[in-house]
TISEKE-872874 format. One record per residue (C-alpha): residue number from 1; x, y, z. Coordinates in Angstrom, 3 decimals, decimal comma, m for minus. Layout:
N
+-----+----------+----------+----------+
: num :       xx :       yy :       zz :
+-----+----------+----------+----------+
: NUM :        X :        Y :        Z :
...
+-----+----------+----------+----------+
***
This chain:
284
+-----+----------+----------+----------+
: num :       xx :       yy :       zz :
+-----+----------+----------+----------+
:   1 :   m0,002 :    0,161 :   m0,052 :
:   2 :    1,701 :    3,289 :   m1,209 :
:   3 :    1,101 :    6,304 :    1,175 :
:   4 :   m0,952 :    9,267 :   m0,193 :
:   5 :   m1,662 :    7,079 :   m3,593 :
:   6 :   m5,064 :    7,244 :   m4,590 :
:   7 :   m6,370 :    4,296 :   m6,534 :
:   8 :   m9,428 :    5,388 :   m8,787 :
:   9 :  m11,587 :    2,438 :   m9,804 :
:  10 :  m13,504 :    2,578 :  m12,676 :
:  11 :  m15,906 :   m0,150 :  m13,854 :
:  12 :  m16,773 :    0,186 :  m17,745 :
:  13 :  m19,730 :   m1,886 :  m18,704 :
:  14 :  m21,551 :    0,933 :  m20,482 :
:  15 :  m19,861 :    1,672 :  m23,763 :
:  16 :  m20,485 :    5,517 :  m24,410 :
:  17 :  m17,007 :    6,171 :  m25,586 :
:  18 :  m17,243 :    9,911 :  m25,786 :
:  19 :  m18,610 :    9,884 :  m22,229 :
:  20 :  m15,663 :    7,510 :  m21,159 :
:  21 :  m13,338 :    9,710 :  m22,865 :
:  22 :  m14,290 :   12,572 :  m20,702 :
:  23 :  m14,287 :   10,622 :  m17,869 :
:  24 :  m10,712 :    9,319 :  m18,096 :
:  25 :   m9,634 :   12,890 :  m19,141 :
:  26 :  m11,116 :   14,367 :  m15,899 :
:  27 :   m9,644 :   11,778 :  m13,698 :
:  28 :   m5,675 :   12,131 :  m15,751 :
:  29 :   m5,726 :   16,127 :  m15,376 :
:  30 :   m6,267 :   16,225 :  m11,765 :
:  31 :   m4,201 :   18,928 :  m10,052 :
:  32 :   m3,504 :   16,013 :   m7,383 :
:  33 :   m0,784 :   13,719 :   m9,135 :
:  34 :   m0,314 :   10,746 :   m6,875 :
:  35 :   m2,990 :    8,142 :   m8,239 :
:  36 :   m3,373 :    5,299 :  m10,486 :
:  37 :   m6,392 :    4,442 :  m12,735 :
:  38 :   m7,710 :    1,109 :  m12,503 :
:  39 :  m10,298 :    0,354 :  m15,138 :
:  40 :  m12,160 :   m2,811 :  m14,869 :
:  41 :  m13,492 :   m3,571 :  m18,484 :
:  42 :  m16,230 :   m5,895 :  m19,439 :
:  43 :  m15,166 :   m7,206 :  m22,770 :
:  44 :  m17,464 :   m7,263 :  m25,844 :
:  45 :  m17,002 :   m8,248 :  m29,444 :
:  46 :  m18,940 :   m5,254 :  m30,447 :
:  47 :  m17,043 :   m2,509 :  m28,239 :
:  48 :  m13,638 :   m4,117 :  m28,097 :
:  49 :  m12,141 :   m2,207 :  m30,851 :
:  50 :  m13,534 :    0,909 :  m29,880 :
:  51 :  m12,464 :    0,762 :  m26,120 :
:  52 :   m9,230 :   m0,427 :  m26,928 :
:  53 :   m8,636 :    2,308 :  m29,606 :
:  54 :   m9,506 :    4,813 :  m26,846 :
:  55 :   m7,174 :    3,310 :  m24,095 :
:  56 :   m4,230 :    3,377 :  m26,952 :
:  57 :   m4,661 :    7,165 :  m27,151 :
:  58 :   m3,291 :    7,342 :  m23,576 :
:  59 :    0,810 :    6,717 :  m22,921 :
:  60 :    0,145 :    6,988 :  m19,209 :
:  61 :    1,448 :    4,378 :  m16,732 :
:  62 :   m0,965 :    5,317 :  m14,330 :
:  63 :   m3,746 :    3,415 :  m15,812 :
:  64 :   m4,139 :   m0,364 :  m15,469 :
:  65 :   m6,662 :   m2,531 :  m17,157 :
:  66 :   m8,258 :   m5,604 :  m15,633 :
:  67 :  m10,697 :   m7,924 :  m17,209 :
:  68 :  m14,164 :   m7,781 :  m15,662 :
:  69 :  m15,198 :  m11,420 :  m14,657 :
:  70 :  m19,040 :  m10,662 :  m15,561 :
:  71 :  m20,521 :  m11,290 :  m12,182 :
:  72 :  m22,038 :   m7,785 :  m11,591 :
:  73 :  m20,698 :   m4,446 :  m10,293 :
:  74 :  m19,931 :   m5,048 :   m6,840 :
:  75 :  m17,683 :   m7,982 :   m7,691 :
:  76 :  m16,240 :   m5,538 :  m10,458 :
:  77 :  m15,352 :   m2,765 :   m8,038 :
:  78 :  m14,118 :   m5,182 :   m5,627 :
:  79 :  m11,652 :   m6,567 :   m7,942 :
:  80 :  m10,476 :   m3,187 :   m8,699 :
:  81 :   m9,925 :   m2,652 :   m4,956 :
:  82 :   m8,057 :   m5,855 :   m4,409 :
:  83 :   m5,784 :   m5,213 :   m7,579 :
:  84 :   m5,012 :   m1,402 :   m6,079 :
:  85 :   m1,952 :   m0,036 :   m4,372 :
:  86 :   m3,185 :    3,095 :   m2,807 :
:  87 :   m3,865 :    4,297 :    0,597 :
:  88 :   m7,061 :    5,662 :   m0,572 :
:  89 :   m9,966 :    4,458 :   m3,010 :
:  90 :  m11,831 :    6,916 :   m5,013 :
:  91 :  m14,594 :    5,587 :   m6,973 :
:  92 :  m15,773 :    6,635 :  m10,506 :
:  93 :  m18,645 :    5,715 :  m12,973 :
:  94 :  m17,697 :    5,758 :  m16,894 :
:  95 :  m20,816 :    8,196 :  m17,685 :
:  96 :  m19,472 :   10,933 :  m14,803 :
:  97 :  m16,476 :   13,201 :  m15,024 :
:  98 :  m15,057 :   15,190 :  m11,964 :
:  99 :  m13,831 :   18,696 :  m11,533 :
: 100 :   m9,837 :   18,773 :  m12,117 :
: 101 :   m9,190 :   19,877 :   m8,203 :
: 102 :  m11,519 :   16,925 :   m6,912 :
: 103 :   m8,916 :   14,725 :   m5,348 :
: 104 :   m6,879 :   17,728 :   m3,922 :
: 105 :   m9,965 :   19,162 :   m2,259 :
: 106 :  m11,607 :   16,001 :   m1,156 :
: 107 :   m7,988 :   14,914 :    0,691 :
: 108 :   m7,835 :   18,502 :    2,226 :
: 109 :  m11,087 :   18,146 :    3,764 :
: 110 :  m10,739 :   14,264 :    4,808 :
: 111 :   m7,648 :   15,089 :    6,578 :
: 112 :   m8,905 :   18,664 :    8,087 :
: 113 :  m11,776 :   16,905 :    9,648 :
: 114 :  m10,427 :   13,259 :   10,148 :
: 115 :  m13,043 :   11,548 :    8,080 :
: 116 :  m12,567 :    8,155 :    6,400 :
: 117 :  m15,064 :    8,495 :    3,810 :
: 118 :  m15,957 :   11,631 :    1,767 :
: 119 :  m17,863 :   12,721 :   m0,856 :
: 120 :  m18,785 :   15,815 :   m2,481 :
: 121 :  m22,054 :   18,051 :   m3,933 :
: 122 :  m22,855 :   17,170 :   m7,463 :
: 123 :  m24,003 :   18,941 :  m10,745 :
: 124 :  m26,363 :   16,985 :  m12,857 :
: 125 :  m25,855 :   17,015 :  m16,629 :
: 126 :  m27,816 :   15,589 :  m19,521 :
: 127 :  m26,501 :   13,210 :  m21,929 :
: 128 :  m24,770 :   15,935 :  m23,989 :
: 129 :  m23,202 :   17,799 :  m20,997 :
: 130 :  m25,875 :   20,397 :  m20,355 :
: 131 :  m26,563 :   21,552 :  m16,847 :
: 132 :  m29,572 :   20,070 :  m15,348 :
: 133 :  m29,596 :   20,540 :  m11,505 :
: 134 :  m27,456 :   20,773 :   m8,771 :
: 135 :  m27,704 :   18,939 :   m5,530 :
: 136 :  m26,614 :   20,023 :   m2,311 :
: 137 :  m26,252 :   17,481 :    0,613 :
: 138 :  m25,200 :   17,394 :    4,341 :
: 139 :  m21,627 :   17,947 :    4,861 :
: 140 :  m20,940 :   16,918 :    8,640 :
: 141 :  m20,700 :   13,180 :   10,031 :
: 142 :  m23,534 :   14,059 :   12,665 :
: 143 :  m25,977 :   15,547 :    9,807 :
: 144 :  m25,440 :   12,401 :    7,808 :
: 145 :  m25,905 :   10,283 :   10,293 :
: 146 :  m29,315 :   11,662 :   11,392 :
: 147 :  m30,589 :   11,118 :    8,016 :
: 148 :  m28,934 :    8,237 :    6,281 :
: 149 :  m31,762 :    5,982 :    7,134 :
: 150 :  m34,336 :    8,276 :    5,630 :
: 151 :  m32,247 :    8,682 :    2,407 :
: 152 :  m28,583 :    8,070 :    1,022 :
: 153 :  m27,039 :   11,370 :    1,252 :
: 154 :  m23,709 :    9,980 :   m0,404 :
: 155 :  m23,559 :    9,956 :   m4,046 :
: 156 :  m21,194 :    7,077 :   m4,953 :
: 157 :  m19,423 :    8,395 :   m8,042 :
: 158 :  m18,053 :   11,206 :   m5,317 :
: 159 :  m16,648 :    8,787 :   m3,117 :
: 160 :  m12,771 :    8,744 :   m1,616 :
: 161 :  m12,393 :    6,309 :    1,237 :
: 162 :   m9,577 :    4,743 :    3,443 :
: 163 :   m8,187 :    1,400 :    2,158 :
: 164 :   m7,430 :    0,584 :    5,738 :
: 165 :  m10,978 :    1,082 :    6,450 :
: 166 :  m12,161 :   m1,494 :    3,834 :
: 167 :   m9,456 :   m3,961 :    5,006 :
: 168 :  m11,163 :   m3,635 :    8,188 :
: 169 :  m15,022 :   m4,028 :    7,406 :
: 170 :  m15,090 :   m5,719 :    4,203 :
: 171 :  m15,352 :   m4,568 :    0,612 :
: 172 :  m18,840 :   m4,106 :   m1,201 :
: 173 :  m21,541 :   m6,912 :   m0,445 :
: 174 :  m21,689 :   m8,982 :   m3,658 :
: 175 :  m25,254 :  m10,044 :   m2,569 :
: 176 :  m26,555 :   m6,492 :   m3,388 :
: 177 :  m26,448 :   m6,273 :   m7,170 :
: 178 :  m27,659 :   m2,852 :   m6,799 :
: 179 :  m27,535 :   m0,484 :   m3,925 :
: 180 :  m24,172 :   m1,964 :   m2,882 :
: 181 :  m22,868 :    1,761 :   m2,120 :
: 182 :  m25,819 :    2,304 :    0,539 :
: 183 :  m25,300 :   m1,043 :    2,056 :
: 184 :  m21,440 :   m0,066 :    2,383 :
: 185 :  m22,041 :    3,191 :    3,786 :
: 186 :  m24,454 :    2,067 :    6,344 :
: 187 :  m21,682 :   m0,354 :    7,378 :
: 188 :  m18,892 :    1,996 :    7,485 :
: 189 :  m21,055 :    4,125 :   10,067 :
: 190 :  m22,019 :    1,258 :   11,829 :
: 191 :  m18,226 :    0,195 :   12,711 :
: 192 :  m17,619 :    3,765 :   13,888 :
: 193 :  m16,104 :    5,180 :   11,035 :
: 194 :  m16,624 :    8,759 :   10,097 :
: 195 :  m17,892 :   10,241 :    7,001 :
: 196 :  m18,082 :   13,623 :    5,423 :
: 197 :  m19,405 :   15,461 :    2,409 :
: 198 :  m17,054 :   18,395 :    1,032 :
: 199 :  m19,480 :   21,367 :    0,372 :
: 200 :  m18,265 :   21,894 :   m3,407 :
: 201 :  m19,501 :   20,689 :   m6,558 :
: 202 :  m16,642 :   18,339 :   m7,676 :
: 203 :  m18,238 :   15,672 :   m9,568 :
: 204 :  m20,935 :   16,155 :  m12,635 :
: 205 :  m22,951 :   13,144 :  m12,946 :
: 206 :  m24,735 :   12,128 :  m15,942 :
: 207 :  m28,545 :   11,910 :  m15,754 :
: 208 :  m29,901 :    9,844 :  m18,722 :
: 209 :  m33,186 :    8,185 :  m19,503 :
: 210 :  m31,593 :    4,884 :  m18,528 :
: 211 :  m29,849 :    5,667 :  m15,356 :
: 212 :  m30,397 :    3,395 :  m12,847 :
: 213 :  m32,308 :    5,758 :  m10,436 :
: 214 :  m34,342 :    7,171 :  m13,077 :
: 215 :  m34,827 :    4,600 :  m15,542 :
: 216 :  m37,100 :    1,492 :  m15,812 :
: 217 :  m34,998 :   m0,390 :  m13,141 :
: 218 :  m35,672 :    2,148 :  m10,200 :
: 219 :  m38,222 :   m0,785 :   m8,497 :
: 220 :  m34,919 :   m2,815 :   m8,541 :
: 221 :  m32,981 :   m0,385 :   m7,144 :
: 222 :  m35,774 :    0,387 :   m4,551 :
: 223 :  m35,879 :   m3,177 :   m3,162 :
: 224 :  m32,168 :   m3,190 :   m2,615 :
: 225 :  m32,486 :    0,050 :   m0,842 :
: 226 :  m35,125 :   m1,382 :    1,582 :
: 227 :  m33,037 :   m4,373 :    2,065 :
: 228 :  m29,897 :   m2,300 :    2,990 :
: 229 :  m32,478 :   m0,463 :    5,521 :
: 230 :  m33,520 :   m3,722 :    6,830 :
: 231 :  m29,992 :   m4,730 :    7,665 :
: 232 :  m28,880 :   m1,537 :    9,056 :
: 233 :  m32,163 :   m1,566 :   11,639 :
: 234 :  m31,714 :   m5,559 :   12,375 :
: 235 :  m27,634 :   m5,954 :   12,160 :
: 236 :  m25,946 :   m2,739 :   12,177 :
: 237 :  m27,470 :   m1,051 :   15,287 :
: 238 :  m29,356 :    1,617 :   13,576 :
: 239 :  m32,096 :    1,958 :   16,321 :
: 240 :  m32,030 :    5,463 :   17,272 :
: 241 :  m35,813 :    7,066 :   17,815 :
: 242 :  m34,809 :    8,905 :   14,658 :
: 243 :  m33,922 :    5,973 :   12,801 :
: 244 :  m36,872 :    3,909 :   13,582 :
: 245 :  m39,279 :    7,285 :   12,514 :
: 246 :  m37,320 :    7,456 :    9,237 :
: 247 :  m37,596 :    3,657 :    8,794 :
: 248 :  m41,226 :    3,504 :    9,223 :
: 249 :  m42,117 :    4,291 :    5,772 :
: 250 :  m39,780 :    2,376 :    4,181 :
: 251 :  m41,873 :   m0,756 :    2,813 :
: 252 :  m43,992 :    1,990 :    1,203 :
: 253 :  m41,255 :    3,577 :   m1,038 :
: 254 :  m41,169 :    0,515 :   m2,950 :
: 255 :  m43,991 :    2,133 :   m4,724 :
: 256 :  m42,782 :    5,699 :   m4,715 :
: 257 :  m41,014 :    6,571 :   m8,432 :
: 258 :  m38,184 :    8,767 :   m7,823 :
: 259 :  m40,310 :   11,808 :   m9,709 :
: 260 :  m42,875 :   11,429 :   m7,128 :
: 261 :  m40,290 :   11,437 :   m4,135 :
: 262 :  m38,713 :   14,480 :   m5,765 :
: 263 :  m42,009 :   16,213 :   m5,486 :
: 264 :  m42,677 :   14,874 :   m2,043 :
: 265 :  m39,329 :   16,677 :   m1,054 :
: 266 :  m40,415 :   19,966 :   m2,741 :
: 267 :  m43,527 :   20,081 :   m0,781 :
: 268 :  m41,842 :   19,194 :    2,420 :
: 269 :  m38,984 :   22,048 :    1,827 :
: 270 :  m41,563 :   24,499 :    1,012 :
: 271 :  m43,818 :   23,807 :    4,111 :
: 272 :  m41,649 :   23,174 :    6,817 :
: 273 :  m39,337 :   26,501 :    5,456 :
: 274 :  m36,313 :   24,456 :    5,571 :
: 275 :  m34,197 :   21,852 :    3,442 :
: 276 :  m35,696 :   18,759 :    4,877 :
: 277 :  m33,138 :   16,676 :    3,247 :
: 278 :  m31,642 :   17,826 :    0,105 :
: 279 :  m31,818 :   20,883 :   m1,916 :
: 280 :  m31,972 :   20,555 :   m5,656 :
: 281 :  m31,680 :   23,441 :   m8,055 :
: 282 :  m32,953 :   22,433 :  m11,292 :
: 283 :  m32,478 :   24,386 :  m14,432 :
: 284 :  m34,629 :   24,789 :  m17,220 :
+-----+----------+----------+----------+
***
């Protein structure tokens, strides 16, 4: 394990080559230079030529390619971590891209507050890169701990975390084919580790019609989210009165679409006079 080295774990399943190029470029142009980029590539006869043509454009020893075992995203992420050399692990998704100072700002914030896992605020962008919305979430461990049973405040592609922490608590739970990030965050907190979110927009997440949280698979994701909450209540000690209060509506959330959930949050924000959980500024 190399001190101060960040291992960026990037599974590549989707084959939007322009998006992938934007993602890789945003990592390679970081102001913080001590990193390696581990790409876990799911081979495909249809897309191999385009992928390897893109990779051949980069002559950078920081890039490491490993073959995906076709078992699912949690397995792919775990393979990336297992093959990493860094003191820290950063998460990226192939559709998204980050600001050039992401790692520098996250490391500064992490060290200042002694956090083991940090995220950031996000810009939502369209398929063609147009700004759609901004999302602001709680920044401190205390705020996140209060409301994480209500809703996950940590956007997975923004995460930077300690490798030693993962060695202690375990990697992604491969029984969660979706929502593996939420289950991990709940486990991190339950083991006494500290989490925080840099109050800056450091990652741009692409919101497309087939995005898991917005597309046709949202019910499947919701099912695994409910499963993670059940695990948190039963096995991870999330039993404070506030946890139970936030958990009570959980079974009914399976029937609430992301679009409806957004409307409910807006109503709560309007009538409570405060940001009930998350503030999203939508751009027309």
